[in-house]
Backbone as a chain_set.jsonl record, in Angstrom:
{"seq": "MVFEVLTMAYNVRQWDLVNMEKLSNLSATIIGCGAGGSLTAIALSKMGIGELTLYDMDIVKDENIGLQFFTVAQLGFNKAIATKELCEGFNPNVKVNAYSSEFVNQTLRSEIALAMTDTIESRDCVLRESENSQHCKLYIDARMNPKIVKVFTVNTKNKPSVDKFRQDFIKDVKNTETPCTARGIIFNALLSSTFCSNIVKRYVNNEALPKHIAFDLVTGYTIMDL", "coords": {"N": [[86.682, 81.224, -87.141], [85.49, 78.73, -86.641], [82.874, 79.354, -87.311], [83.14, 79.786, -90.067], [83.809, 77.216, -90.975], [81.46, 75.84, -90.35], [79.599, 77.173, -91.998], [80.453, 76.378, -94.473], [80.217, 73.611, -94.522], [77.843, 72.763, -93.373], [75.702, 71.288, -94.353], [76.819, 68.983, -95.386], [76.272, 66.26, -95.366], [74.243, 65.783, -97.119], [75.14, 66.161, -99.651], [75.584, 64.166, -101.57], [73.057, 63.5, -102.188], [71.482, 65.535, -103.12], [71.225, 67.897, -105.775], [73.294, 70.237, -105.329], [74.331, 72.494, -106.585], [72.288, 73.382, -108.28], [70.253, 73.73, -106.381], [71.288, 75.729, -104.738], [71.095, 77.874, -106.391], [68.459, 78.23, -106.696], [65.227, 79.742, -106.407], [62.429, 80.302, -104.29], [59.04, 81.031, -103.533], [57.087, 81.409, -100.704], [53.844, 81.452, -99.734], [52.159, 82.223, -97.012], [53.049, 81.758, -93.854], [52.539, 80.075, -91.693], [52.051, 77.124, -89.811], [52.798, 74.88, -91.674], [54.047, 76.417, -93.707], [56.108, 77.992, -92.468], [57.754, 75.985, -91.399], [58.487, 74.617, -93.716], [59.971, 76.598, -94.97], [62.12, 76.808, -93.164], [63.198, 74.222, -93.423], [63.989, 74.204, -96.148], [65.881, 76.223, -96.062], [67.83, 75.068, -94.401], [68.544, 72.982, -96.083], [69.834, 74.367, -98.098], [68.85, 76.167, -100.029], [68.896, 78.846, -102.429], [67.445, 81.34, -102.403], [64.67, 82.741, -100.697], [61.34, 83.92, -100.689], [58.97, 85.364, -98.667], [55.571, 85.573, -97.622], [53.207, 86.848, -95.4], [50.598, 88.132, -93.45], [49.9, 87.874, -90.846], [50.408, 87.71, -87.23], [52.631, 86.272, -84.763], [51.131, 84.333, -82.333], [50.053, 83.257, -79.025], [48.855, 80.691, -79.307], [50.164, 79.697, -81.502], [52.652, 78.754, -80.794], [52.792, 76.065, -79.923], [52.268, 74.598, -82.245], [53.905, 75.499, -84.233], [57.294, 76.522, -85.197], [58.069, 78.866, -84.05], [59.508, 80.994, -81.553], [59.029, 81.797, -78.063], [60.027, 84.314, -77.646], [59.424, 85.54, -80.011], [56.787, 86.225, -80.023], [54.13, 88.235, -81.082], [55.521, 89.19, -83.25], [55.532, 89.719, -86.798], [54.66, 86.953, -88.858], [56.019, 86.312, -91.267], [58.341, 87.865, -91.043], [59.357, 86.805, -88.673], [59.822, 84.167, -89.478], [61.79, 84.579, -91.405], [63.858, 85.432, -89.724], [64.387, 83.065, -88.298], [65.181, 81.338, -90.395], [67.519, 82.596, -91.368], [69.027, 82.382, -89.1], [69.58, 79.674, -89.016], [70.85, 79.276, -91.468], [73.055, 81.388, -92.609], [73.718, 82.005, -95.201], [71.54, 81.987, -96.894], [69.341, 83.95, -98.85], [66.735, 85.893, -97.778], [63.642, 87.258, -98.373], [61.165, 89.044, -96.82], [57.738, 89.749, -96.397], [55.283, 91.521, -94.778], [52.572, 91.314, -95.601], [49.515, 90.757, -97.464], [49.29, 88.381, -100.13], [48.511, 89.669, -102.898], [47.855, 90.495, -106.163], [50.578, 90.404, -106.719], [53.814, 90.13, -108.238], [55.239, 87.183, -109.232], [58.5, 86.13, -108.889], [59.97, 83.926, -108.535], [61.145, 80.55, -109.091], [59.721, 78.49, -108.056], [56.549, 78.256, -106.518], [54.905, 78.141, -103.443], [51.893, 77.391, -102.038], [50.573, 77.951, -99.007], [48.39, 78.696, -97.534], [45.349, 79.707, -95.719], [42.906, 79.664, -97.03], [40.858, 78.635, -99.837], [40.4, 80.508, -101.798], [42.638, 82.215, -101.646], [44.612, 80.452, -102.398], [43.907, 79.966, -105.011], [44.488, 82.457, -106.045], [47.293, 82.475, -105.81], [47.889, 80.372, -107.538], [47.0, 81.432, -109.962], [48.734, 83.655, -110.281], [51.096, 82.232, -110.435], [50.783, 80.877, -112.821], [50.749, 83.005, -114.594], [53.242, 84.095, -114.314], [56.503, 84.737, -115.608], [58.66, 83.523, -114.594], [58.014, 81.472, -112.78], [57.807, 77.98, -112.522], [56.842, 75.788, -111.179], [54.144, 74.913, -109.145], [53.264, 74.387, -105.829], [51.014, 72.979, -103.63], [50.025, 72.757, -100.428], [48.083, 71.101, -98.035], [46.386, 70.557, -94.946], [44.757, 68.777, -92.294], [43.585, 67.687, -89.04], [43.588, 64.933, -89.567], [44.477, 64.237, -92.15], [47.151, 64.819, -94.426], [47.888, 66.588, -97.31], [49.511, 67.108, -100.433], [49.918, 68.838, -103.441], [51.18, 69.098, -106.788], [51.806, 71.233, -109.589], [52.6, 71.721, -112.939], [53.262, 74.772, -114.028], [53.463, 75.713, -116.588], [52.053, 74.11, -118.171], [49.136, 74.29, -119.513], [46.712, 72.672, -119.715], [47.072, 71.018, -117.465], [47.075, 72.877, -115.383], [44.481, 73.931, -115.655], [42.92, 71.644, -115.134], [43.649, 71.06, -112.501], [42.733, 73.375, -111.224], [39.98, 73.11, -111.628], [39.392, 70.639, -110.361], [40.5, 70.8, -107.755], [40.309, 73.357, -106.775], [37.957, 74.886, -107.656], [36.019, 72.917, -107.195], [36.21, 72.408, -104.532], [34.93, 72.995, -101.432], [35.203, 75.708, -99.222], [35.502, 74.885, -96.356], [36.462, 75.308, -93.267], [38.047, 73.855, -90.423], [37.832, 74.611, -86.905], [40.361, 76.787, -85.519], [41.542, 75.671, -83.242], [41.43, 73.001, -83.759], [42.958, 72.291, -85.888], [45.459, 71.02, -86.143], [48.433, 69.166, -85.098], [51.845, 69.439, -84.064], [53.226, 67.441, -85.503], [51.694, 67.149, -87.809], [52.295, 69.455, -89.271], [55.061, 69.113, -89.554], [55.132, 66.849, -91.184], [53.877, 67.814, -93.491], [55.744, 69.772, -94.291], [57.883, 68.105, -94.777], [57.046, 66.619, -97.044], [56.825, 68.746, -98.906], [59.469, 69.76, -99.007], [60.814, 67.531, -99.935], [59.749, 67.368, -102.495], [60.879, 69.649, -103.647], [63.549, 68.851, -103.56], [63.405, 66.651, -105.333], [62.764, 68.065, -107.605], [65.072, 69.686, -108.175], [66.804, 67.652, -108.665], [65.932, 66.636, -111.001], [64.065, 64.557, -110.918], [61.132, 62.44, -111.107], [58.093, 64.119, -110.437], [55.645, 63.921, -107.943], [52.179, 64.162, -108.601], [50.271, 64.261, -106.719], [50.2, 63.825, -103.271], [49.104, 62.065, -100.487], [48.598, 61.532, -97.082], [47.19, 59.568, -94.631], [46.698, 60.137, -91.37], [45.355, 58.677, -89.529], [44.863, 56.028, -90.428], [47.285, 55.411, -91.587], [47.544, 55.135, -94.253], [48.908, 55.746, -97.44], [49.117, 57.791, -100.366], [50.679, 58.249, -103.45], [50.77, 59.85, -106.322], [52.22, 59.615, -109.3]], "CA": [[87.082, 80.053, -87.928], [84.452, 77.721, -86.479], [81.725, 79.8, -88.089], [83.438, 79.567, -91.478], [83.713, 75.777, -91.232], [80.048, 75.478, -90.306], [78.88, 77.695, -93.149], [80.887, 75.652, -95.668], [79.933, 72.177, -94.493], [76.723, 72.488, -92.473], [74.808, 70.266, -94.933], [77.683, 68.099, -96.164], [75.736, 64.903, -95.424], [73.252, 65.636, -98.189], [75.74, 66.518, -100.932], [75.425, 63.065, -102.527], [71.629, 63.252, -102.345], [70.807, 66.698, -103.704], [71.995, 68.717, -106.701], [73.514, 71.446, -104.551], [74.545, 73.642, -107.462], [70.981, 73.881, -108.709], [69.509, 74.171, -105.21], [71.842, 76.993, -104.245], [70.697, 78.923, -107.32], [67.004, 78.159, -106.813], [64.43, 80.662, -105.597], [61.069, 79.841, -104.033], [58.179, 81.952, -102.795], [56.14, 80.724, -99.828], [52.748, 82.32, -99.344], [51.604, 81.655, -95.799], [54.148, 81.321, -92.991], [52.036, 79.444, -90.485], [52.687, 75.861, -89.442], [53.478, 74.244, -92.799], [54.878, 77.352, -94.461], [57.332, 78.363, -91.746], [58.61, 74.809, -91.293], [59.05, 74.36, -95.042], [61.013, 77.609, -95.178], [63.27, 76.411, -92.356], [63.786, 73.025, -94.029], [64.663, 74.588, -97.386], [67.076, 76.984, -95.668], [68.828, 74.107, -93.936], [69.003, 72.222, -97.245], [70.764, 75.199, -98.848], [68.247, 76.907, -101.128], [69.557, 80.136, -102.614], [66.639, 82.513, -102.051], [63.286, 82.546, -100.302], [60.5, 85.097, -100.528], [57.922, 84.956, -97.742], [54.436, 86.474, -97.445], [52.193, 86.555, -94.393], [50.203, 89.363, -92.771], [49.517, 87.529, -89.487], [51.455, 87.801, -86.222], [52.805, 85.099, -83.918], [50.3, 84.401, -81.137], [50.308, 82.199, -78.049], [48.423, 79.387, -79.806], [51.058, 79.258, -82.57], [53.904, 78.226, -80.268], [52.747, 74.618, -79.861], [52.147, 73.978, -83.565], [54.892, 76.055, -85.147], [58.633, 76.587, -84.627], [58.362, 80.19, -83.526], [59.897, 80.984, -80.149], [58.273, 82.703, -77.195], [60.587, 85.657, -77.851], [58.885, 86.095, -81.255], [55.374, 86.565, -79.872], [53.822, 89.584, -81.543], [56.228, 89.461, -84.494], [54.903, 89.247, -88.032], [55.121, 85.583, -89.111], [57.017, 86.293, -92.347], [59.573, 88.421, -90.48], [59.859, 85.833, -87.694], [60.353, 83.026, -90.232], [63.062, 85.054, -91.985], [64.843, 85.42, -88.642], [64.742, 81.665, -88.024], [65.912, 80.802, -91.552], [68.858, 83.184, -91.399], [69.751, 81.851, -87.951], [70.033, 78.334, -89.368], [71.723, 79.338, -92.642], [73.325, 82.792, -92.92], [73.968, 82.207, -96.632], [70.306, 82.077, -97.652], [68.75, 85.278, -98.979], [65.318, 85.804, -97.438], [62.841, 88.471, -98.493], [59.952, 88.822, -96.033], [56.737, 90.798, -96.559], [54.184, 91.406, -93.828], [51.401, 91.747, -96.357], [48.778, 89.726, -98.174], [49.764, 88.154, -101.49], [47.449, 90.074, -103.819], [48.383, 91.227, -107.326], [52.03, 90.443, -106.635], [54.512, 89.478, -109.339], [56.085, 86.074, -108.782], [59.8, 86.129, -109.546], [60.646, 82.692, -108.135], [60.931, 79.39, -109.946], [58.731, 77.653, -107.386], [55.608, 78.93, -105.626], [54.267, 77.225, -102.501], [50.688, 77.948, -101.423], [50.41, 77.366, -97.67], [47.448, 79.634, -96.93], [44.203, 79.137, -95.017], [41.674, 79.66, -97.811], [40.915, 78.205, -101.232], [40.476, 81.71, -102.633], [44.023, 82.703, -101.688], [45.377, 79.467, -103.17], [43.589, 80.233, -106.41], [45.245, 83.663, -106.4], [48.695, 82.072, -105.998], [47.937, 79.566, -108.764], [46.851, 82.344, -111.102], [49.971, 84.403, -110.441], [52.12, 81.273, -110.861], [50.541, 80.62, -114.239], [51.052, 84.214, -115.364], [54.634, 84.489, -114.111], [57.509, 84.29, -116.569], [59.723, 82.825, -113.862], [57.531, 80.323, -112.012], [57.625, 76.74, -113.287], [56.216, 74.751, -110.364], [53.225, 75.331, -108.082], [53.082, 73.366, -104.805], [49.861, 73.329, -102.8], [50.016, 71.869, -99.267], [46.88, 71.243, -97.216], [46.363, 69.575, -93.861], [43.82, 68.864, -91.19], [44.086, 66.77, -88.009], [43.607, 63.538, -89.986], [45.086, 63.997, -93.46], [48.066, 65.805, -95.019], [47.897, 66.457, -98.763], [50.345, 68.036, -101.184], [49.723, 68.755, -104.882], [52.112, 69.856, -107.62], [51.296, 71.567, -110.907], [53.506, 72.369, -113.899], [52.543, 76.01, -114.359], [53.578, 75.991, -118.018], [51.186, 73.149, -118.855], [47.8, 74.852, -119.278], [45.713, 71.643, -119.383], [47.28, 70.572, -116.091], [46.626, 73.965, -114.512], [43.012, 74.0, -115.739], [42.35, 70.474, -114.462], [43.84, 71.228, -111.064], [41.826, 74.428, -110.767], [38.621, 72.586, -111.609], [39.236, 69.534, -109.416], [40.949, 71.04, -106.389], [40.027, 74.734, -106.374], [36.538, 75.206, -107.839], [35.154, 71.871, -106.65], [36.472, 72.241, -103.105], [34.274, 73.988, -100.598], [36.114, 76.263, -98.226], [34.969, 74.595, -95.02], [37.616, 75.204, -92.378], [37.844, 73.443, -89.048], [38.276, 75.657, -85.983], [41.809, 76.87, -85.348], [41.997, 74.792, -82.168], [41.368, 71.603, -84.194], [43.604, 72.166, -87.187], [46.599, 70.123, -86.246], [49.463, 69.009, -84.074], [53.131, 69.752, -84.673], [53.664, 66.438, -86.478], [51.018, 67.418, -89.072], [53.076, 70.473, -89.967], [56.348, 68.522, -89.913], [54.909, 65.953, -92.312], [53.618, 68.662, -94.654], [57.007, 70.376, -94.723], [58.699, 67.012, -95.314], [56.603, 66.363, -98.416], [57.158, 69.901, -99.754], [60.918, 69.828, -99.163], [61.197, 66.414, -100.792], [59.383, 67.74, -103.863], [61.918, 70.568, -104.108], [64.723, 68.013, -103.79], [63.157, 65.908, -106.565], [62.77, 69.039, -108.695], [66.442, 70.058, -108.534], [67.473, 66.437, -109.137], [65.256, 66.208, -112.236], [63.347, 63.319, -110.675], [59.691, 62.532, -111.34], [57.383, 64.819, -109.377], [54.294, 63.417, -107.697], [51.105, 65.136, -108.799], [49.427, 64.271, -105.529], [50.598, 62.999, -102.141], [48.166, 62.125, -99.368], [48.906, 60.613, -95.985], [46.132, 59.497, -93.638], [47.332, 59.977, -90.069], [44.561, 57.74, -88.725], [45.055, 54.643, -90.92], [48.641, 55.229, -92.085], [47.46, 54.888, -95.703], [49.6, 56.769, -98.221], [48.929, 57.835, -101.811], [51.609, 59.083, -104.203], [50.378, 59.762, -107.722], [53.235, 60.149, -110.203]], "C": [[86.02, 78.956, -87.842], [83.24, 78.066, -87.33], [81.937, 79.539, -89.573], [83.323, 78.086, -91.843], [82.259, 75.343, -91.276], [79.305, 75.957, -91.54], [79.262, 76.946, -94.423], [80.38, 74.216, -95.693], [78.717, 71.812, -93.634], [75.777, 71.425, -93.031], [75.581, 69.255, -95.78], [77.089, 66.698, -96.318], [74.673, 64.707, -96.5], [73.851, 65.874, -99.574], [75.592, 65.421, -101.982], [73.959, 62.79, -102.853], [70.904, 64.344, -103.119], [71.757, 67.414, -104.656], [72.197, 70.088, -106.064], [73.742, 72.682, -105.417], [73.214, 74.247, -107.896], [70.178, 74.416, -107.528], [69.993, 75.534, -104.731], [71.528, 78.168, -105.168], [69.182, 78.988, -107.505], [66.338, 79.207, -105.919], [63.013, 80.115, -105.461], [60.324, 80.905, -103.247], [57.18, 81.13, -101.997], [55.09, 81.728, -99.388], [52.017, 81.66, -98.191], [52.699, 81.079, -94.937], [53.637, 80.829, -91.645], [52.781, 78.151, -90.241], [53.482, 75.25, -90.588], [54.439, 75.161, -93.52], [56.18, 77.694, -93.764], [58.291, 77.178, -91.641], [59.232, 74.434, -92.633], [60.176, 75.344, -95.342], [62.275, 77.247, -94.405], [63.979, 75.212, -92.981], [64.567, 73.37, -95.289], [65.921, 75.403, -97.092], [68.187, 76.043, -95.218], [69.385, 73.279, -95.086], [69.971, 73.02, -98.098], [70.171, 75.904, -100.046], [68.864, 78.297, -101.215], [68.763, 81.329, -102.118], [65.206, 82.111, -101.727], [62.584, 83.893, -100.237], [59.265, 84.663, -99.75], [56.836, 86.026, -97.639], [53.546, 85.967, -96.317], [51.876, 87.852, -93.651], [49.84, 89.131, -91.308], [50.701, 87.685, -88.532], [51.509, 86.506, -85.41], [52.017, 85.297, -82.621], [50.6, 83.21, -80.224], [49.994, 80.815, -78.617], [49.287, 78.856, -80.943], [52.297, 78.538, -82.048], [53.918, 76.698, -80.259], [52.777, 73.93, -81.212], [53.264, 74.395, -84.513], [56.248, 76.19, -84.447], [59.024, 77.979, -84.144], [58.685, 80.085, -82.032], [59.019, 81.962, -79.361], [58.745, 84.145, -77.389], [60.025, 86.328, -79.101], [57.396, 86.392, -81.182], [55.144, 88.022, -80.253], [54.533, 89.978, -82.821], [55.347, 89.063, -85.683], [55.497, 87.887, -88.387], [56.163, 85.504, -90.22], [58.367, 86.79, -91.831], [60.199, 87.435, -89.495], [60.469, 84.617, -88.392], [61.69, 83.379, -90.875], [64.174, 84.997, -90.942], [65.32, 84.003, -88.34], [65.591, 81.083, -89.153], [67.346, 81.309, -91.584], [69.696, 82.717, -90.213], [70.308, 80.462, -88.225], [71.013, 78.34, -90.534], [71.955, 80.792, -93.033], [73.564, 83.058, -94.4], [72.687, 82.378, -97.447], [69.82, 83.53, -97.685], [67.255, 85.151, -98.74], [64.672, 87.182, -97.542], [61.515, 88.218, -97.779], [59.023, 90.024, -96.149], [55.56, 90.551, -95.625], [52.891, 91.897, -94.47], [50.735, 90.553, -97.02], [49.322, 89.597, -99.588], [48.612, 88.429, -102.461], [48.073, 90.915, -104.925], [49.898, 91.414, -107.243], [52.633, 89.716, -107.833], [55.437, 88.399, -108.783], [57.386, 86.062, -109.575], [60.608, 84.88, -109.2], [60.29, 81.555, -109.078], [59.868, 78.45, -109.38], [57.853, 78.518, -106.493], [54.939, 77.886, -104.747], [53.093, 77.928, -101.835], [50.436, 77.232, -100.109], [49.422, 78.222, -96.866], [46.246, 78.918, -96.333], [42.949, 78.999, -95.875], [41.904, 79.19, -99.245], [41.055, 79.41, -102.15], [41.911, 82.221, -102.759], [44.916, 81.74, -102.464], [45.136, 79.665, -104.667], [44.343, 81.459, -106.908], [46.71, 83.317, -106.666], [48.841, 81.26, -107.282], [47.863, 80.455, -109.999], [48.135, 83.132, -111.355], [51.12, 83.492, -110.88], [52.01, 81.009, -112.355], [50.956, 81.797, -115.1], [52.522, 84.631, -115.29], [55.548, 83.933, -115.195], [58.557, 83.408, -115.903], [59.255, 81.518, -113.241], [57.264, 79.115, -112.915], [56.845, 75.672, -112.518], [55.387, 75.379, -109.257], [53.052, 74.156, -107.134], [51.995, 73.839, -103.857], [49.775, 72.313, -101.657], [48.797, 72.168, -98.405], [46.909, 70.196, -96.11], [45.204, 69.849, -92.926], [44.277, 67.84, -90.157], [44.25, 65.321, -88.465], [44.405, 63.265, -91.256], [46.006, 65.154, -93.847], [48.116, 65.541, -96.513], [48.826, 67.498, -99.379], [50.135, 67.769, -102.672], [50.827, 69.53, -105.591], [51.496, 70.087, -108.997], [52.407, 72.219, -111.722], [52.793, 73.61, -114.423], [52.608, 76.369, -115.837], [52.766, 74.998, -118.854], [49.743, 73.549, -118.58], [46.74, 73.793, -119.006], [45.835, 71.154, -117.947], [46.79, 71.619, -115.095], [45.098, 74.017, -114.477], [42.361, 72.839, -114.998], [42.486, 70.603, -112.948], [42.871, 72.273, -110.522], [40.392, 73.915, -110.665], [38.437, 71.555, -110.485], [39.514, 69.913, -107.966], [40.817, 72.493, -105.921], [38.521, 74.991, -106.447], [35.617, 74.192, -107.176], [35.35, 71.623, -105.156], [35.776, 73.365, -102.34], [35.223, 74.434, -99.501], [35.521, 76.108, -96.827], [36.136, 74.334, -94.092], [37.206, 74.696, -91.008], [38.311, 74.565, -88.137], [39.791, 75.622, -85.792], [42.32, 75.888, -84.305], [42.037, 73.331, -82.593], [42.155, 71.341, -85.459], [44.775, 71.214, -87.221], [47.476, 70.078, -85.02], [50.788, 69.21, -84.798], [53.546, 68.727, -85.713], [52.917, 66.558, -87.804], [51.849, 68.382, -89.918], [54.435, 69.933, -90.401], [56.212, 67.613, -91.131], [54.671, 66.744, -93.591], [54.913, 69.266, -95.191], [57.963, 69.325, -95.287], [58.342, 66.732, -96.765], [57.025, 67.508, -99.349], [58.658, 69.977, -100.023], [61.419, 68.7, -100.062], [60.858, 66.694, -102.249], [60.422, 68.696, -104.449], [63.202, 69.802, -104.414], [64.583, 67.242, -105.096], [63.233, 66.84, -107.78], [64.2, 69.376, -109.127], [67.241, 68.861, -109.034], [66.899, 65.909, -110.442], [64.603, 64.832, -112.102], [61.853, 63.526, -110.937], [59.007, 63.189, -110.147], [56.007, 64.204, -109.175], [53.262, 64.514, -107.933], [50.291, 65.312, -107.519], [50.011, 63.328, -104.487], [49.535, 63.162, -101.061], [48.573, 61.099, -98.32], [47.812, 60.714, -94.933], [46.76, 59.184, -92.284], [46.576, 59.004, -89.162], [44.873, 56.296, -89.112], [46.492, 54.351, -91.34], [48.692, 54.988, -93.574], [48.069, 56.057, -96.459], [49.303, 56.63, -99.7], [50.031, 58.709, -102.393], [51.332, 58.841, -105.68], [51.445, 60.425, -108.591], [52.653, 60.382, -111.589]], "O": [[85.689, 78.327, -88.847], [82.652, 77.203, -87.982], [81.011, 79.116, -90.265], [82.798, 77.745, -92.903], [81.867, 74.563, -92.144], [78.468, 75.232, -92.078], [78.467, 76.887, -95.361], [80.138, 73.663, -96.766], [78.584, 70.663, -93.214], [75.114, 70.73, -92.261], [75.061, 68.736, -96.768], [77.374, 66.016, -97.303], [74.253, 63.579, -96.758], [73.135, 65.797, -100.572], [75.485, 65.723, -103.171], [73.655, 61.946, -103.695], [69.845, 64.109, -103.701], [72.951, 67.527, -104.38], [71.376, 70.99, -106.236], [73.384, 73.792, -105.023], [73.037, 75.465, -107.882], [69.498, 75.435, -107.65], [69.189, 76.39, -104.361], [71.678, 79.325, -104.775], [68.685, 79.714, -108.366], [66.818, 79.514, -104.828], [62.467, 79.538, -106.401], [60.9, 81.592, -102.403], [56.506, 80.257, -102.545], [55.404, 82.731, -98.747], [51.333, 80.653, -98.375], [53.233, 80.016, -95.25], [54.215, 81.121, -90.598], [53.994, 78.077, -90.436], [54.702, 75.113, -90.494], [55.528, 74.739, -93.907], [57.24, 77.69, -94.389], [59.503, 77.346, -91.777], [60.376, 73.983, -92.682], [61.207, 74.969, -95.9], [63.381, 77.366, -94.933], [65.207, 75.182, -93.062], [65.681, 72.885, -95.481], [66.918, 75.281, -97.804], [69.344, 76.204, -95.607], [70.56, 72.913, -95.076], [70.838, 72.443, -98.754], [70.893, 76.216, -100.993], [69.3, 78.859, -100.209], [69.316, 82.23, -101.487], [64.614, 81.26, -102.39], [63.16, 84.884, -99.787], [58.592, 83.706, -100.13], [57.126, 87.22, -97.576], [53.178, 84.792, -96.286], [52.786, 88.588, -93.269], [49.508, 90.08, -90.598], [51.849, 87.781, -88.964], [50.544, 85.743, -85.38], [52.202, 86.284, -81.908], [51.31, 82.28, -80.607], [50.769, 79.876, -78.435], [49.163, 77.689, -81.317], [52.929, 77.785, -82.789], [54.948, 76.093, -80.558], [53.257, 72.802, -81.322], [53.532, 73.705, -85.496], [56.339, 75.993, -83.236], [60.195, 78.231, -83.861], [58.191, 79.194, -81.341], [58.36, 82.832, -79.931], [57.95, 85.081, -77.305], [60.129, 87.545, -79.248], [56.798, 86.776, -82.187], [55.86, 88.92, -79.809], [54.193, 90.995, -83.425], [54.512, 88.166, -85.567], [56.701, 87.682, -88.239], [57.099, 84.711, -90.125], [59.408, 86.211, -92.142], [61.416, 87.25, -89.48], [61.498, 84.096, -87.961], [62.613, 82.564, -90.886], [65.29, 84.569, -91.235], [66.514, 83.769, -88.15], [66.596, 80.417, -88.903], [68.278, 80.535, -91.802], [70.922, 82.66, -90.298], [71.378, 80.108, -87.73], [71.912, 77.501, -90.589], [71.123, 81.374, -93.728], [73.61, 84.215, -94.817], [72.74, 82.864, -98.576], [69.88, 84.241, -96.683], [66.579, 84.383, -99.425], [65.094, 88.138, -96.892], [60.814, 87.262, -98.11], [59.454, 91.17, -96.018], [54.921, 89.501, -95.679], [52.213, 92.78, -93.944], [51.322, 89.476, -97.123], [49.764, 90.581, -100.181], [47.841, 87.531, -102.798], [48.736, 91.919, -104.66], [50.43, 92.449, -107.645], [52.026, 88.793, -108.375], [56.31, 88.68, -107.961], [57.364, 85.992, -110.804], [61.79, 84.787, -109.533], [59.273, 81.593, -109.77], [59.208, 77.717, -110.116], [58.347, 79.404, -105.796], [54.461, 76.865, -105.242], [53.27, 78.937, -101.152], [50.12, 76.043, -100.096], [49.605, 78.439, -95.668], [46.125, 77.696, -96.421], [42.02, 78.288, -95.491], [42.998, 79.329, -99.792], [41.748, 79.343, -103.165], [42.347, 82.61, -103.842], [45.87, 82.166, -103.115], [46.054, 79.544, -105.479], [44.785, 81.498, -108.057], [47.301, 83.804, -107.63], [49.805, 81.438, -108.027], [48.59, 80.242, -110.969], [48.574, 83.264, -112.497], [52.012, 83.922, -111.611], [53.015, 80.929, -113.062], [51.457, 81.615, -116.21], [52.989, 85.424, -116.107], [55.382, 82.798, -115.642], [59.254, 82.642, -116.568], [60.019, 80.555, -113.181], [56.583, 79.222, -113.935], [56.261, 74.767, -113.115], [55.854, 76.254, -108.528], [52.73, 73.05, -107.569], [52.044, 74.957, -103.344], [49.486, 71.139, -101.892], [48.511, 73.321, -98.083], [47.398, 69.084, -96.31], [44.737, 70.979, -92.784], [45.286, 67.173, -90.384], [44.971, 64.555, -87.827], [44.953, 62.175, -91.419], [45.682, 66.321, -93.624], [48.356, 64.412, -96.942], [48.911, 68.629, -98.901], [50.168, 66.62, -103.114], [51.348, 70.508, -105.054], [50.758, 69.244, -109.507], [53.07, 73.147, -111.259], [51.827, 73.502, -115.179], [51.874, 77.248, -116.288], [52.789, 75.04, -120.084], [49.184, 73.195, -117.542], [45.915, 74.003, -118.117], [44.828, 70.902, -117.284], [46.166, 71.286, -114.087], [44.496, 74.132, -113.41], [41.359, 73.027, -114.308], [41.555, 70.294, -112.205], [42.258, 72.071, -109.473], [39.674, 74.25, -109.722], [37.449, 71.596, -109.752], [38.853, 69.417, -107.053], [41.178, 72.814, -104.789], [37.884, 75.278, -105.434], [34.562, 74.553, -106.655], [34.724, 70.73, -104.584], [36.022, 74.545, -102.59], [35.954, 73.627, -98.927], [35.097, 77.082, -96.204], [36.735, 73.258, -94.126], [36.15, 75.06, -90.491], [39.114, 75.397, -88.558], [40.419, 74.568, -85.89], [43.406, 75.33, -84.458], [42.607, 72.499, -81.886], [42.031, 70.267, -86.049], [45.053, 70.643, -88.275], [47.301, 70.824, -84.056], [50.835, 69.155, -86.027], [54.159, 69.091, -86.717], [53.434, 66.12, -88.832], [52.074, 68.16, -91.108], [54.912, 70.255, -91.489], [57.077, 67.608, -92.007], [55.194, 66.396, -94.649], [55.149, 69.271, -96.399], [58.762, 69.624, -96.175], [59.223, 66.619, -97.617], [57.522, 67.266, -100.449], [59.069, 70.234, -101.155], [62.34, 68.894, -100.856], [61.603, 66.298, -103.145], [60.801, 68.565, -105.612], [63.867, 70.074, -105.414], [65.527, 67.18, -105.883], [63.706, 66.447, -108.847], [64.506, 69.354, -110.319], [68.235, 69.024, -109.741], [67.321, 64.863, -110.936], [64.589, 64.045, -113.047], [61.377, 64.66, -110.981], [59.296, 62.865, -108.995], [55.279, 63.989, -110.144], [53.452, 65.656, -107.514], [49.706, 66.366, -107.273], [50.288, 62.165, -104.782], [49.117, 64.281, -100.761], [48.856, 59.944, -98.639], [47.535, 61.792, -94.408], [47.291, 58.092, -92.078], [47.106, 58.562, -88.143], [45.115, 55.449, -88.252], [46.885, 53.189, -91.442], [49.75, 54.673, -94.118], [47.786, 57.217, -96.16], [49.242, 55.523, -100.236], [50.289, 59.798, -101.881], [51.621, 57.771, -106.216], [51.559, 61.65, -108.615], [53.363, 60.831, -112.489]]}, "num_chains": 1, "name": "protein.A"}
């Protein structure tokens, strides 16, 4: 009986804030289940999203425990599978599809695609598949380093917007990665997942979507471009 009450009202405090009917029927695909991706998946599960599809070919390692929400018991697990386990533990009603493989030549069947990968090339692949998908309407691209967290959104059915984003933030961006040990602290990932989850909330509520969010963790300066 307790379990039934929890499953019915676990997110009752957000019912006046989020279009729960639309959220519960929404599907999203997250490519990359590292720090930002796994936390975004957990947040969306707690909010009550209907379906998640997760891709990641990496495994949970010792250095992931401090930055991500994986448990020590999940060491050695594939990150997509481990994230699925966490999401279902928080919300047994969410449907989670997890694939321990790279997102290459895959068909996107979700309404929202979130690129949370380590390379610009893989983000370009997700953007291309989002543009070609009959189902995908929104592309979310989250990036972070120790100093700045950035999130971009693109209407995948607006070709000029897609082309401009690809030119400005894919082709013109050099893939210069900082060492893994310098990529971030847990609050970087929490902030990234906060921005992504808020965008999903704005999407289901038919609110204006920011094209670009940037938060400077050093100065506290924030940009939100609507």
